[in-house]
C-alpha positions as CSV (number, residue, x, y, z in Angstrom):
1,M,19.1,-81.3,-252.7
2,G,17.4,-84.5,-253.8
3,K,18.1,-87.8,-252.1
4,A,21.1,-86.6,-250.0
5,W,18.8,-84.0,-248.3
6,D,16.2,-86.7,-247.6
7,V,18.8,-89.0,-246.1
8,L,20.3,-86.3,-243.9
9,K,16.9,-85.3,-242.5
10,R,16.8,-88.8,-241.0
11,R,18.4,-88.1,-237.7
12,D,19.5,-91.7,-237.1
13,L,22.0,-91.9,-239.9
14,E,25.8,-91.4,-240.0
15,L,28.5,-92.4,-242.4
16,G,29.6,-96.0,-241.8
17,P,31.4,-98.5,-244.0
18,A,29.9,-98.5,-247.4
19,G,27.2,-96.1,-246.3
20,A,25.7,-98.5,-243.7
21,A,23.2,-97.1,-241.3
22,A,24.3,-96.6,-237.7
23,P,23.2,-94.7,-234.6
24,N,24.1,-91.0,-234.9
25,P,26.6,-90.1,-232.1
26,W,26.4,-86.3,-232.4
27,R,24.0,-83.7,-231.2
28,H,24.8,-81.0,-233.8
29,W,26.0,-82.9,-236.9
30,R,24.4,-85.4,-239.3
31,L,26.5,-87.4,-241.7
32,A,25.4,-89.6,-244.6
33,R,26.7,-90.8,-248.0
34,D,24.8,-90.5,-251.2
35,E,24.6,-92.8,-254.1
36,N,27.8,-91.4,-255.6
37,G,29.9,-92.1,-252.5
38,I,29.9,-88.4,-251.5
39,A,29.5,-87.6,-247.8
40,W,26.9,-84.9,-246.9
41,L,27.6,-83.2,-243.6
42,L,24.7,-81.3,-242.2
43,F,25.1,-78.7,-239.4
44,D,22.0,-78.6,-237.3
45,K,22.8,-77.1,-233.9
46,A,20.5,-78.6,-231.3
47,D,18.0,-76.4,-229.5
48,A,18.8,-73.4,-231.6
49,K,17.2,-71.4,-234.4
50,V,20.5,-70.5,-236.0
51,N,23.8,-72.3,-236.3
52,T,26.6,-70.9,-234.2
53,L,30.1,-72.3,-233.4
54,S,30.5,-73.2,-229.8
55,E,33.2,-75.2,-228.1
56,E,30.9,-78.3,-228.1
57,V,30.0,-77.9,-231.8
58,L,33.7,-77.7,-232.7
59,A,34.6,-80.7,-230.5
60,E,31.9,-82.7,-232.3
61,L,33.1,-81.5,-235.7
62,N,36.6,-82.7,-234.7
63,D,35.1,-86.2,-234.1
64,V,33.3,-86.1,-237.4
65,L,36.5,-85.3,-239.2
66,E,38.4,-88.0,-237.5
67,Q,35.8,-90.5,-238.7
68,L,36.0,-89.1,-242.2
69,E,39.8,-89.5,-242.2
70,R,39.4,-93.2,-241.3
71,E,37.0,-93.8,-244.2
72,L,37.7,-91.2,-246.8
73,P,34.7,-90.5,-249.0
74,K,34.8,-89.3,-252.6
75,G,34.2,-85.8,-251.3
76,V,32.5,-83.9,-248.5
77,I,29.6,-81.4,-248.9
78,L,29.0,-79.3,-245.9
79,R,25.8,-77.3,-245.4
80,S,23.2,-76.1,-242.9
81,A,19.8,-77.5,-241.9
82,K,18.7,-74.2,-240.6
83,P,16.4,-72.1,-242.9
84,S,18.1,-68.9,-241.7
85,G,21.4,-69.7,-243.2
86,F,24.8,-71.5,-243.0
87,V,26.4,-70.3,-239.8
88,A,25.8,-67.0,-238.0
89,G,29.2,-67.0,-236.4
90,A,30.7,-67.9,-233.1
91,D,28.5,-68.5,-230.0
92,I,29.0,-65.0,-228.6
93,G,27.7,-66.1,-225.2
94,E,30.9,-68.0,-224.7
95,F,32.8,-64.7,-225.0
96,R,31.2,-63.2,-221.9
97,G,33.2,-63.2,-218.7
98,M,36.5,-64.2,-220.3
99,A,39.2,-62.2,-218.6
100,D,42.3,-64.4,-219.1
101,A,44.2,-63.9,-222.3
102,A,46.2,-67.2,-221.9
103,A,42.9,-69.2,-221.5
104,A,41.4,-67.5,-224.5
105,E,44.5,-68.3,-226.6
106,A,44.3,-72.0,-225.5
107,R,40.7,-72.2,-226.6
108,L,41.4,-70.5,-229.9
109,K,44.3,-72.9,-230.6
110,D,42.0,-75.8,-230.1
111,A,39.4,-74.2,-232.4
112,H,42.1,-73.5,-235.0
113,G,43.1,-77.1,-234.9
114,V,39.6,-78.2,-235.9
115,V,39.3,-75.8,-238.8
116,D,42.8,-76.7,-240.0
117,R,41.9,-80.3,-239.9
118,L,39.0,-79.6,-242.2
119,D,41.4,-77.7,-244.5
120,R,43.8,-80.6,-244.6
121,L,41.2,-83.3,-245.2
122,N,42.4,-85.5,-248.1
123,S,39.1,-85.4,-249.9
124,P,37.6,-82.4,-251.8
125,T,35.4,-80.3,-249.6
126,V,32.5,-78.0,-250.7
127,A,30.7,-75.5,-248.5
128,V,27.2,-74.9,-249.7
129,I,26.0,-71.5,-248.4
130,H,22.5,-70.2,-248.1
131,G,21.3,-67.2,-246.0
132,Y,23.8,-65.9,-243.5
133,C,27.4,-67.0,-243.5
134,L,29.2,-64.7,-241.0
135,G,32.3,-64.6,-238.9
136,G,33.4,-68.1,-237.8
137,G,30.9,-69.5,-240.3
138,L,32.7,-67.9,-243.2
139,E,36.0,-69.0,-241.7
140,L,34.7,-72.6,-241.7
141,A,33.7,-72.2,-245.4
142,L,37.1,-70.7,-246.3
143,A,38.7,-73.9,-245.0
144,C,36.8,-75.9,-247.7
145,N,38.2,-76.3,-251.2
146,Y,35.1,-74.9,-252.8
147,R,32.3,-72.6,-251.9
148,I,28.9,-72.6,-253.6
149,A,26.4,-70.0,-252.8
150,V,22.6,-70.2,-253.1
151,D,21.4,-66.9,-254.5
152,D,20.1,-65.6,-251.2
153,A,23.5,-65.9,-249.5
154,R,25.1,-63.1,-247.5
155,L,28.7,-63.4,-246.4
156,G,30.7,-61.2,-244.1
157,F,33.0,-60.7,-241.1
158,P,31.1,-58.6,-238.5
159,E,33.7,-59.2,-235.7
160,V,34.8,-55.5,-235.8
161,M,31.3,-54.7,-234.5
162,L,32.2,-56.6,-231.4
163,G,35.6,-55.0,-231.0
164,L,37.4,-57.9,-232.6
165,H,38.8,-59.2,-235.9
166,P,38.4,-62.7,-237.4
167,G,40.0,-65.2,-235.1
168,L,39.6,-68.6,-236.8
169,G,42.0,-68.1,-239.7
170,G,40.0,-65.5,-241.6
171,T,42.9,-63.0,-241.6
172,V,45.1,-65.7,-243.1
173,R,42.8,-67.3,-245.7
174,L,40.7,-64.4,-247.0
175,P,43.6,-62.1,-248.2
176,R,45.1,-65.1,-250.0
177,L,41.9,-66.1,-251.8
178,I,40.7,-62.7,-253.0
179,N,42.2,-59.2,-253.6
180,P,43.7,-58.4,-250.2
181,L,42.4,-54.8,-250.4
182,E,38.9,-56.1,-250.8
183,A,39.5,-58.7,-248.1
184,M,40.7,-56.0,-245.7
185,A,37.8,-53.8,-246.5
186,M,35.4,-56.6,-245.7
187,M,37.0,-57.2,-242.3
188,L,37.5,-53.6,-241.4
189,T,34.0,-52.5,-242.1
190,G,32.0,-55.6,-241.2
191,R,29.8,-55.1,-244.2
192,N,28.2,-58.2,-245.8
193,V,28.4,-59.1,-249.5
194,Y,25.6,-60.8,-251.4
195,A,26.1,-63.9,-253.4
196,G,26.7,-62.1,-256.8
197,R,29.3,-59.8,-255.4
198,A,30.9,-62.7,-253.6
199,R,31.2,-64.5,-256.9
200,S,32.8,-61.5,-258.6
201,L,35.3,-61.2,-255.8
202,G,36.2,-64.8,-256.0
203,L,34.9,-65.5,-252.5
204,V,32.5,-68.2,-253.8
205,D,33.1,-70.3,-256.9
206,A,29.5,-70.5,-258.1
207,V,26.0,-69.0,-257.4
208,V,23.1,-71.3,-258.1
209,P,19.4,-71.7,-257.2
210,E,18.6,-74.4,-254.6
211,R,17.5,-76.9,-257.2
212,H,21.0,-76.9,-258.8
213,V,23.0,-77.2,-255.6
214,K,23.6,-81.0,-255.8
215,A,24.8,-80.8,-259.4
216,A,27.1,-77.9,-258.7
217,A,28.6,-79.4,-255.6
218,T,29.1,-82.8,-257.3
219,A,30.8,-81.0,-260.2
220,A,33.2,-79.3,-257.8
221,I,34.1,-82.6,-256.1
222,E,34.7,-84.2,-259.5
223,D,36.8,-81.2,-260.6
224,R,34.3,-80.2,-263.3
225,L,33.6,-76.8,-261.8
226,K,35.3,-73.9,-263.5
227,V,36.8,-71.6,-260.9
228,R,38.9,-68.4,-260.9
229,R,41.7,-68.3,-258.3
230,G,44.7,-66.2,-257.6
231,G,46.1,-63.6,-259.9
232,M,49.0,-61.1,-260.1
233,L,47.1,-58.5,-258.1
234,I,46.9,-60.7,-255.0
235,A,50.6,-61.5,-255.2
236,L,51.5,-57.8,-255.8
237,V,49.5,-56.4,-252.9
238,N,50.8,-59.1,-250.6
239,T,54.4,-58.1,-251.0
240,D,56.0,-56.3,-248.1
241,F,56.0,-53.0,-250.0
242,G,52.4,-53.4,-251.2
243,R,51.2,-54.2,-247.6
244,K,53.1,-51.3,-246.1
245,L,51.7,-48.8,-248.7
246,A,48.1,-50.1,-248.4
247,A,48.3,-50.3,-244.6
248,K,49.2,-46.7,-244.3
249,R,46.2,-45.7,-246.3
250,M,43.9,-48.0,-244.3
251,R,45.0,-46.4,-241.0
252,V,44.2,-42.9,-242.4
253,K,40.7,-44.0,-243.6
254,T,40.0,-45.9,-240.3
255,G,41.1,-42.9,-238.3
256,E,38.4,-40.8,-240.0
257,K,35.7,-43.0,-238.5
258,A,37.2,-44.5,-235.3
259,Q,39.8,-43.5,-232.8
260,I,42.3,-46.2,-231.8
261,E,41.8,-45.6,-228.1
262,H,38.1,-46.2,-228.6
263,Y,38.1,-49.0,-231.2
264,P,41.5,-50.8,-231.3
265,A,40.4,-53.8,-233.3
266,P,40.6,-52.4,-236.9
267,Y,44.1,-51.0,-236.1
268,A,45.2,-54.4,-234.7
269,L,43.9,-56.1,-237.9
270,I,45.9,-53.7,-240.1
271,D,49.0,-54.3,-238.0
272,L,48.5,-58.0,-238.2
273,W,48.2,-58.0,-242.0
274,E,51.1,-55.6,-242.6
275,A,53.5,-57.5,-240.3
276,H,52.7,-61.1,-241.2
277,G,50.9,-61.0,-244.5
278,R,53.4,-63.2,-246.4
279,D,53.7,-65.9,-243.7
280,P,50.5,-67.9,-243.1
281,L,51.8,-69.7,-240.0
282,A,53.1,-66.4,-238.4
283,T,49.8,-64.7,-239.3
284,Q,47.8,-67.5,-237.7
285,Q,49.8,-67.4,-234.5
286,A,49.7,-63.6,-234.4
287,E,45.9,-63.7,-235.1
288,I,45.3,-65.9,-232.1
289,A,47.3,-63.7,-229.8
290,S,45.8,-60.5,-231.1
291,F,42.2,-61.8,-230.9
292,A,42.7,-62.9,-227.3
293,R,44.1,-59.5,-226.3
294,L,41.1,-57.8,-227.9
295,L,38.6,-60.2,-226.4
296,I,39.5,-59.4,-222.8
297,G,39.7,-55.6,-223.4
298,D,37.1,-53.2,-222.3
299,T,36.0,-52.2,-225.8
300,S,35.2,-55.8,-226.8
301,R,33.6,-56.7,-223.5
302,N,31.3,-53.6,-223.8
303,L,30.5,-54.2,-227.5
304,V,29.6,-57.8,-226.7
305,R,27.3,-56.4,-224.0
306,V,25.7,-54.1,-226.6
307,F,25.1,-57.2,-228.8
308,F,23.1,-58.8,-225.9
309,L,21.3,-55.5,-225.3
310,R,20.1,-55.6,-228.9
311,E,19.0,-59.2,-228.5
312,K,17.1,-58.3,-225.3
313,L,15.2,-55.4,-227.0
314,K,14.6,-57.6,-230.0
315,S,13.0,-60.2,-227.8
316,I,10.4,-57.6,-226.6
317,A,9.0,-57.5,-230.2
318,D,7.4,-60.8,-229.6
319,G,4.1,-62.2,-230.9
320,K,2.6,-62.0,-234.4
321,F,1.2,-58.9,-236.0
322,A,-1.4,-60.3,-238.4
323,G,-2.3,-57.0,-240.0
324,R,-1.3,-56.0,-243.6
325,R,-2.3,-52.4,-243.8
326,V,-0.8,-49.2,-242.2
327,H,-2.0,-45.7,-242.6
328,V,0.4,-42.9,-241.8
329,I,-0.8,-39.3,-241.3
330,G,1.7,-36.6,-242.2
331,A,4.1,-36.8,-245.2
332,G,6.8,-34.8,-243.6
333,A,10.4,-36.1,-243.1
334,M,9.3,-38.4,-240.3
335,G,5.9,-39.5,-241.5
336,G,7.1,-40.1,-245.1
337,D,10.1,-42.1,-244.0
338,I,8.0,-44.2,-241.5
339,A,5.6,-45.0,-244.3
340,A,8.4,-45.9,-246.7
341,W,10.0,-48.2,-244.1
342,C,6.7,-50.0,-243.5
343,A,6.1,-50.4,-247.2
344,W,9.6,-51.9,-247.6
345,H,8.7,-54.5,-245.0
346,G,5.7,-55.7,-246.9
347,F,2.8,-53.6,-245.6
348,T,0.4,-51.8,-247.9
349,V,0.8,-48.2,-246.7
350,T,-1.5,-45.3,-247.3
351,L,0.3,-42.0,-246.7
352,G,-2.0,-39.1,-245.9
353,D,-1.5,-35.4,-246.1
354,V,-3.6,-32.4,-247.0
355,K,-1.2,-31.2,-249.8
356,P,0.2,-33.1,-252.8
357,E,3.7,-31.5,-252.5
358,P,4.9,-33.3,-249.4
359,L,3.4,-36.5,-250.7
360,A,5.4,-36.2,-253.9
361,Q,8.6,-35.4,-251.8
362,A,8.0,-38.4,-249.6
363,I,7.6,-40.7,-252.6
364,A,10.8,-39.3,-254.0
365,R,12.7,-40.0,-250.8
366,A,11.3,-43.5,-250.7
367,T,12.5,-44.1,-254.2
368,E,16.0,-43.0,-253.2
369,L,15.9,-45.2,-250.1
370,F,14.7,-48.3,-251.9
371,G,17.3,-47.8,-254.5
372,K,20.0,-47.9,-251.8
373,I,18.8,-50.9,-249.8
374,G,17.2,-52.9,-252.6
375,R,19.0,-55.6,-254.5
376,K,16.5,-56.3,-257.2
377,R,14.3,-54.1,-259.3
378,T,11.3,-56.2,-258.5
379,Q,11.9,-55.5,-254.8
380,I,12.0,-51.7,-255.4
381,R,9.0,-51.8,-257.7
382,N,6.9,-53.8,-255.3
383,A,7.7,-51.6,-252.3
384,L,6.8,-48.5,-254.3
385,D,3.6,-50.1,-255.4
386,R,2.7,-50.7,-251.8
387,L,3.2,-47.0,-250.9
388,I,0.0,-45.1,-251.8
389,P,-0.5,-41.4,-251.6
390,D,-3.8,-40.5,-249.8
391,L,-5.1,-36.9,-250.0
392,T,-8.5,-37.9,-248.6
393,G,-7.4,-40.0,-245.6
394,D,-9.6,-42.9,-246.7
395,G,-6.8,-45.4,-246.0
396,A,-7.5,-45.1,-242.3
397,A,-10.7,-47.1,-242.7
398,S,-9.0,-50.3,-243.7
399,A,-5.7,-49.9,-241.7
400,D,-4.7,-52.3,-238.9
401,L,-2.5,-49.6,-237.5
402,V,-2.7,-45.8,-237.9
403,I,0.4,-43.8,-237.2
404,E,0.1,-40.0,-236.7
405,A,3.2,-38.1,-237.5
406,V,2.1,-34.4,-237.8
407,P,4.0,-31.5,-236.3
408,E,4.3,-31.3,-232.5
409,L,1.2,-29.1,-231.9
410,L,-1.3,-30.4,-229.4
411,E,-4.3,-28.7,-231.0
412,L,-3.4,-30.0,-234.5
413,K,-3.0,-33.6,-233.2
414,H,-6.4,-33.4,-231.5
415,K,-8.0,-32.3,-234.8
416,V,-6.3,-35.2,-236.6
417,Y,-7.6,-37.7,-234.1
418,A,-11.1,-36.3,-234.2
419,A,-11.2,-36.6,-238.0
420,T,-9.5,-40.0,-238.1
421,E,-10.7,-42.1,-235.2
422,P,-14.3,-42.4,-236.4
423,K,-13.1,-43.9,-239.7
424,M,-10.9,-46.6,-238.0
425,R,-11.9,-50.2,-237.5
426,A,-12.8,-51.2,-233.9
427,D,-9.7,-53.5,-233.7
428,A,-7.2,-51.0,-235.1
429,V,-4.5,-49.3,-233.1
430,L,-3.9,-45.6,-233.2
431,A,-0.3,-44.6,-232.6
432,T,1.4,-41.2,-232.2
433,N,5.0,-40.4,-233.2
434,T,5.1,-37.5,-230.8
435,S,8.7,-36.9,-229.6
436,S,7.8,-35.0,-226.4
437,I,4.1,-34.6,-225.6
438,P,2.7,-36.9,-222.8
439,L,0.1,-39.3,-224.1
440,E,-2.3,-38.2,-221.2
441,E,-2.6,-34.8,-223.0
442,L,-3.0,-36.3,-226.4
443,R,-5.7,-38.9,-225.5
444,T,-8.2,-36.3,-224.4
445,G,-11.3,-36.6,-226.5
446,L,-10.5,-40.1,-227.9
447,R,-13.4,-42.6,-228.0
448,R,-11.0,-45.5,-227.4
449,P,-8.0,-44.3,-225.4
450,D,-7.2,-48.0,-224.6
451,C,-6.2,-48.5,-228.3
452,F,-3.9,-45.5,-228.3
453,V,-0.1,-45.9,-227.9
454,G,3.1,-44.0,-228.7
455,L,5.5,-45.2,-231.3
456,H,8.4,-42.7,-231.3
457,F,10.7,-43.3,-234.2
458,F,14.1,-41.5,-234.6
459,N,15.5,-39.8,-237.6
460,P,16.7,-41.2,-239.9
461,V,14.1,-44.0,-239.6
462,S,16.0,-46.4,-241.9
463,R,19.2,-46.2,-239.9
464,L,18.2,-45.8,-236.2
465,Q,16.7,-49.1,-235.0
466,L,15.2,-48.0,-231.8
467,V,11.5,-47.0,-231.4
468,E,10.2,-45.9,-228.0
469,L,7.0,-47.8,-227.3
470,V,5.1,-45.4,-225.0
471,S,2.4,-46.6,-222.7
472,H,-0.1,-44.7,-220.5
473,D,-2.4,-45.9,-217.7
474,Q,-5.4,-46.4,-220.1
475,A,-3.5,-48.3,-222.8
476,S,-4.7,-51.9,-223.1
477,A,-2.3,-54.8,-222.9
478,A,-3.7,-56.0,-226.3
479,A,-2.8,-52.6,-228.0
480,L,0.7,-52.7,-226.6
481,A,1.2,-56.3,-227.7
482,K,0.1,-55.4,-231.2
483,A,2.5,-52.5,-231.2
484,R,5.4,-54.7,-230.1
485,A,4.6,-57.3,-232.7
486,F,4.4,-54.6,-235.4
487,L,7.9,-53.3,-234.5
488,G,9.2,-56.8,-234.9
489,R,7.6,-57.0,-238.4
490,I,9.5,-53.9,-239.5
491,D,12.8,-54.9,-237.8
492,R,12.9,-52.2,-235.2
493,L,13.9,-52.5,-231.5
494,P,11.1,-51.5,-229.0
495,A,12.1,-49.7,-225.8
496,P,9.1,-49.7,-223.5
497,V,8.7,-46.4,-221.7
498,K,6.0,-44.7,-219.7
499,S,4.4,-41.5,-220.8
500,T,6.2,-38.5,-219.5
501,P,7.4,-35.3,-221.1
502,G,10.2,-36.3,-223.6
503,F,9.9,-40.0,-222.6
504,L,13.5,-41.2,-222.1
505,V,15.7,-40.4,-225.1
506,N,14.7,-36.8,-225.8
507,R,14.5,-36.1,-222.0
508,A,18.1,-37.3,-221.7
509,L,19.3,-35.5,-224.8
510,T,17.8,-32.1,-224.0
511,P,20.2,-31.1,-221.2
512,Y,23.1,-32.4,-223.3
513,L,22.1,-30.1,-226.2
514,L,21.2,-27.2,-224.0
515,E,24.5,-27.3,-222.1
516,A,26.2,-27.1,-225.4
517,M,24.2,-23.9,-226.1
518,V,25.3,-22.5,-222.7
519,M,28.9,-23.2,-223.5
520,L,28.4,-21.6,-226.9
521,S,27.1,-18.4,-225.2
522,E,30.2,-18.5,-222.9
523,G,32.4,-18.1,-225.9
524,V,33.5,-21.7,-226.5
525,T,33.7,-22.4,-230.2
526,R,31.1,-24.8,-231.7
527,E,33.8,-27.0,-233.1
528,T,35.5,-27.3,-229.6
529,I,32.1,-28.2,-228.0
530,D,31.5,-30.9,-230.6
531,A,35.0,-32.2,-230.2
532,A,34.4,-32.5,-226.4
533,A,31.6,-35.0,-227.1
534,E,33.3,-36.8,-229.9
535,T,36.4,-37.3,-227.7
536,F,34.1,-39.1,-225.3
537,G,32.9,-41.3,-228.2
538,M,29.6,-39.7,-229.4
539,P,29.1,-40.1,-233.1
540,V,28.5,-36.4,-233.6
541,G,28.8,-33.4,-231.2
542,P,25.7,-31.6,-229.8
543,I,25.9,-28.6,-232.0
544,E,26.1,-30.6,-235.1
545,L,23.3,-32.9,-233.7
546,A,21.1,-29.9,-233.1
547,D,21.5,-28.8,-236.7
548,Q,20.7,-32.3,-237.8
549,V,17.6,-32.6,-235.7
550,G,16.4,-29.1,-236.7
551,L,16.7,-26.0,-234.4
552,D,13.0,-25.5,-234.6
553,I,12.4,-28.9,-233.1
554,C,15.1,-28.4,-230.5
555,L,13.4,-25.2,-229.4
556,H,10.0,-26.8,-229.2
557,V,11.2,-29.8,-227.2
558,A,13.1,-27.5,-224.8
559,E,10.0,-25.3,-224.3
560,V,7.8,-28.4,-223.7
561,L,10.3,-29.9,-221.2
562,K,11.2,-26.7,-219.4
563,G,7.9,-26.4,-217.6
564,A,7.3,-30.1,-217.2
565,L,10.4,-31.4,-215.5
566,A,11.3,-31.1,-211.9
567,R,14.9,-30.4,-212.7
568,P,15.9,-26.9,-213.9
569,L,17.0,-26.5,-217.5
570,P,19.3,-23.7,-218.7
571,D,17.4,-21.0,-220.5
572,V,19.0,-20.8,-223.9
573,S,15.8,-20.1,-225.8
574,H,17.3,-16.8,-227.1
575,V,20.2,-18.7,-228.7
576,L,17.8,-21.0,-230.6
577,Y,15.0,-18.4,-231.1
578,E,17.2,-16.1,-233.1
579,K,18.2,-18.8,-235.5
580,V,14.6,-20.1,-235.9
581,Q,13.3,-16.6,-236.5
582,M,15.8,-16.1,-239.3
583,G,14.8,-19.5,-240.8
584,N,18.3,-21.0,-240.1
585,L,17.0,-24.3,-238.9
586,G,20.1,-26.5,-239.5
587,R,20.8,-29.0,-242.2
588,K,17.3,-29.0,-243.7
589,T,17.7,-25.3,-244.6
590,G,21.4,-25.4,-245.3
591,K,22.4,-23.2,-242.4
592,G,22.0,-23.4,-238.6
593,F,24.9,-23.1,-236.2
594,Y,27.0,-24.5,-239.1
595,T,26.7,-23.9,-242.8
596,W,25.9,-27.2,-244.5
597,K,27.3,-28.2,-247.9
598,N,26.6,-31.6,-249.6
599,G,25.0,-32.8,-246.4
600,K,28.0,-32.0,-244.2
601,P,28.7,-29.1,-241.8
602,V,31.6,-26.8,-242.8
603,K,33.9,-26.7,-239.8
604,N,37.0,-24.7,-238.8
605,G,39.9,-27.0,-238.0
606,D,42.0,-24.4,-236.2
607,V,40.2,-24.2,-232.8
608,P,41.1,-24.9,-229.2
609,K,41.0,-28.4,-228.0
610,P,38.4,-29.4,-225.5
611,T,39.0,-30.0,-221.8
612,A,37.9,-33.0,-219.7
613,E,35.6,-30.7,-217.8
614,M,33.8,-29.7,-221.1
615,T,33.2,-33.3,-221.8
616,D,31.8,-33.9,-218.4
617,R,29.5,-30.9,-218.6
618,L,27.9,-32.4,-221.7
619,I,27.8,-36.1,-220.7
620,L,27.0,-36.1,-217.0
621,P,23.6,-34.3,-217.3
622,M,22.6,-37.1,-219.7
623,L,23.6,-39.7,-217.1
624,D,21.7,-37.8,-214.4
625,V,18.5,-37.8,-216.5
626,C,18.9,-41.5,-217.1
627,M,19.2,-42.0,-213.4
628,A,16.0,-39.9,-212.8
629,S,14.1,-42.0,-215.4
630,L,15.0,-45.1,-213.6
631,R,14.1,-43.7,-210.2
632,E,10.7,-42.6,-211.6
633,R,10.1,-45.9,-213.3
634,V,9.8,-44.3,-216.7
635,V,11.9,-47.3,-217.8
636,A,12.1,-50.7,-216.2
637,D,15.8,-51.3,-215.9
638,E,19.3,-50.2,-216.7
639,D,19.6,-52.4,-219.7
640,T,16.7,-50.7,-221.4
641,V,18.2,-47.3,-220.6
642,D,21.6,-48.4,-222.1
643,G,20.1,-50.0,-225.1
644,A,17.7,-47.1,-225.9
645,M,20.5,-44.5,-225.6
646,I,22.9,-46.5,-227.8
647,F,20.5,-47.4,-230.5
648,A,18.7,-44.1,-230.7
649,T,21.5,-41.6,-230.1
650,G,24.6,-43.5,-230.8
651,F,25.8,-43.1,-227.2
652,A,29.4,-44.3,-227.4
653,P,28.8,-48.1,-227.9
654,F,32.3,-49.0,-226.7
655,R,31.3,-47.7,-223.3
656,G,28.4,-50.1,-223.0
657,G,25.7,-47.5,-222.4
658,P,25.3,-44.5,-220.0
659,M,24.4,-46.5,-216.8
660,H,27.1,-49.1,-217.6
661,Y,29.6,-46.3,-218.0
662,A,28.5,-44.7,-214.7
663,R,29.1,-47.9,-212.9
664,A,32.5,-48.5,-214.6
665,R,33.6,-44.9,-213.7
666,G,32.2,-45.1,-210.2
667,I,28.8,-44.0,-208.9
668,T,30.5,-41.9,-206.1
669,E,32.7,-40.1,-208.6
670,I,29.7,-39.3,-210.9
671,R,27.7,-38.0,-208.0
672,Q,30.6,-35.9,-206.6
673,T,31.4,-34.4,-210.0
674,L,27.8,-33.4,-210.5
675,W,27.7,-31.8,-207.1
676,Q,30.9,-29.8,-207.8
677,F,29.4,-28.6,-211.0
678,S,26.2,-27.6,-209.2
679,Q,28.3,-25.4,-206.9
680,R,30.1,-23.9,-209.9
681,Y,27.5,-23.7,-212.6
682,G,24.1,-23.9,-211.0
683,E,21.3,-26.1,-209.8
684,R,20.8,-27.8,-213.1
685,F,23.8,-30.1,-212.2
686,R,22.4,-31.1,-208.8
687,P,22.7,-34.9,-208.8
688,D,19.5,-36.9,-208.8
689,P,18.7,-38.6,-205.5
690,G,18.6,-41.9,-207.2
691,W,22.4,-42.0,-207.3
692,N,22.3,-42.4,-203.5
693,D,20.3,-45.7,-203.7
694,L,22.2,-47.2,-206.6
695,S,24.0,-50.3,-205.5
């Protein structure tokens, strides 16, 4: 950014008369004037790695704007001092604990006043955006006259992920700047758009490399930047008839993914736009009231909790993993996808298998994945170059981490370790991706059991962020620390668990899946069973989930856990065994409990609706296992349980996690319902004694 950037890095400067130096009165903002009389306003939130909009930050910005109004510059260029990006959104910590809609509205009106003041400033304003520009940060940028993106910029409105919609004028300004249908899609899905796409939408006026930022921003202020604004389509869609027609379609599409009673925010956004889309003032007032109502609702409060659960798990992936090489053994669905994910995140990965066919299939899947998540051809090419097929297993000798992902057969895993461990470096870590076998059984025969840990990924690897980090009583602190740091490098969330059959997630899912099989054998239709879970808020029902996981894997996990857990499990092996014997393993074979076409199960829509008791029969056993895992110290705390189940299984996020849901519903009621079920259906429902001690 040239001289302006250098001036702004000097924390003792502000904009005074004729650019005179003066003590800086603000903690979060730096203000200076360049040689052209342009004011450069730098956002650098104190004591923070990223910029977020807090009440204090906005109050200071209001003071800055007041000073700018007294001594108007030629123009104002607003940008961030943080390497991570422009503004990551609102300070979500300030959302927690808010229970008064009137108080929330008052704070929102104050915040709107600041953003509107920026919008009304009688000098041209330019937002220069690099990295993340999300939520309130994008709303701040929309209040500027121009937006210039550096080519790494990502813009979006993720509020829907928190059970909200934009609340600082985004619902007003965005549909008037770009095609309202595109604007609504951005806000309804929470998806980010990259700089190039933002330019084509008209969301930003130019995309430039960093070295050209000053020239582009100056050109905008001097009205020399060619911009595309407005258009007949925006006006047409924003008519009363256009909004009504589009809103009807939006509700249908939203209903396919989210029920209004579970996720009210997208429906509130559609209502807001349809009712007030032509009147900016009315839209703004309605936006404030709607946002405040959502903010104090259970869905938003729980989704904000989920945000902080993610941050807590992310913080566990601390430290630095200095290694560069990973060796993965087993090129099946899990091993191949783990290898691809590691290669995408910069590791040189050797993928070992005894046959070339699975290696070829794994490379093909990786190519498809990289094509979906990559923005540049060079990214895709480089990631594929780092993924190296290895028929001889020689990659283990140079690897910093070796991940075993062969089938769940104890004898096979022992053979793999016996062949691999002698090749490994003394400082390398050996990890298993086992989904159910205790590490005490797997470590038998290892020369260095202290360097052996569990890294249990979930399928699909690229979408499910959670990885169970499994410890055992001989694992060293150094090995576990390396594993945590490695997961941070590949953008996964570690959930520390102790070695036990099924660990946490599969141990909790098993009674859920098996109870569905019991209900199926009782004559309840598969669609009704799935609907019972989906009504609760699960992303898919247990029958469909079993097909997705693979019925052979479900059968194996059930057999492993049946003899290893203190609690009785229903014997439904005959239900699964018949399918497995016939080769009907679920989605991967095209047929399981459902017939699968184009990656989706074929379902009958004309089936009985589920009852509340059906839902409880599926969900409460999961909660009971979570309680048992806490009592047995398999996991350290309720937050880890809730985070693990949400990020690995999709457990209804709007409910805040299984233990949070149990507390909200009432511990006494949960225990009593389980007891009643035990009298009616059998000992498998007997409540865990841990419920008695939960305060």
